[in-house]
N, C-alpha and C positions, 0 to 999 in steps of 0.2 A: 504494499499500499505506499502510495506516494505521499510525503509530507505536504500538511497544508500550506498554503503560500500566501502571506498577505503583503500588504504595501501599505504605507503611511508618510506624513508628514510631519516633522517636527518644528513647531513653530518656535523662532526666538526674538528676543528683542536685547538691545544693550541697554543697559542700566549704569550710569557712572563708569566705573573702571571694569563692571563684569557684564556678565549674559544672564538673562532670565529665560527659561524654557517653559513652553506651555503643554500641561500634561493633563490628561483626561482620566476620570475615575468610572471603570465600568459601572453600568446600570444592571439593574436586576438582584434578586434575593441573594443569590450566592456572594455576591461583592459588598452588600451591604455594610459589614462589620469590618471588613480589610480595607487597611489604609497603607501601611508602609509595605513597600514591595509590590502593590497592587494597582498603581497607576500604568498608565501607558501613554504612546503616543497616539493621535488620533490614526486608526488603520482599519483595515478590514480585508475580507478574504478577495483574492484576485479570480474575477469569472473567467470562464472558457474563454479564451480568444481575445482577453483583454490586455493591453499592455501595462505592466507593472505601474509605471507612472501614471497613466490616466487613472487606474483604480487609487492611487495616492490622492490624488486631488478629488476624485468623486468621495472617497470615504472622508475626507476632512470638510467637506460641505455637507455629507449625509450625518456627521457625529456632532459639528459644532454648528451648523445650519448656515443660513445664507449671509450671516454678517463675517464669515470665515474668507473673504475673496483674497486672493492673491495673484500675483505675475508669474504664470508657469514658466516664463524665460527665466526667473530668479532662483529656481532651484537648485539645491546644491546637494549633489548625491553624495550619499552616506554609505554605501553598500547594502551588504545584506548580514543579518544576525540569525542564529537559530536558538529559538527558547526552549526551555527545558522538556517540554514536551515534543519537540521536535519539527514545530511551525518555523517556517522559514519568513522572515518578515525583511523588504526591501524598503530602505528608507531614504528620504530627501529631506533636507532642511530648507527654510526660508525665513528670512527675517521680514517679520509683520507684526501688528497690533491685532488684539482681539479683546473684547470685554468680556470677561466669563459670566457677566450678569446678561448678556446677548444669546447665552447658551440655549440652541434650540435643535436637540438631536433627534434623529428617527426613532421610532421605538420597534418592540419585536413582542410577540406573543408566545406565553409558554403555560403550559399546566401549573397552577400553584393555588394551594400546596400541593406536593407530589402525591399523586394517585388520587387526587379529588373530583377529578373531571372538569374543574374549573379552570378557563383559561385567563389570564391576567395579562396586562399591557405594562412593559417597563420600556424606560428609554435606555437606549443603546448606550449612553454615557449619561450619568446623572450630576456630575459636577466636573468644573474645568477650572483650573488654576494656575497662576506663574509662579515658579520657585525659582531661587538660585541655584547654583551647582550643586552645593552642599545637600540643600532640601532635596532637589530632583534626585540625585543618588540614592538618599533615603526612601523616598516614594515610588519611585518606577521599579517595574518588573527587572529583577537582576539581570537577565540577558539583554535587555532594552539600553542597559547604563552605558554599554560599550558605544552607541549611538552619540551619547551626549559626549564622551570623552574624544570621539572622532569629529564632532563638529568643533568643539573648543580646540584642538588641533589644528584643524583647516581654518580657523579664525584668526589663531595667533601666526598663520603664515602669510595672512592678506595685509 
């Protein structure tokens, strides 16, 4: 069985001498009480025949909402990482502003509580927040921390 393959965009902004990163918290009941190590870049599964870069942009808009406009020409390639469960994530970064209060995520339905026969709707993303590098490393899924480091290295060379 092939590994699942996702793509996403890491938004960043410069603040004083440092950089801040926009991370999102997954919605739904499984993530409700998880915080450190649970946040992620806005990302989603690449559809059949879809280009990873196009998927990353689509997922950014689906998870953050229409306020998440960006210039695709400004995307910085960060490469791929493999998460603990084997999922491969292709990532790009872009300098942009986003107001977390403007979050307007798509939703999904699932049976909840389990075996209840009841369907409930949950947001794909329930929160978005800007973090400095130290806090972002605490919050992000461990495998995705590599994306933060890659971006910091690339920005240092510019």
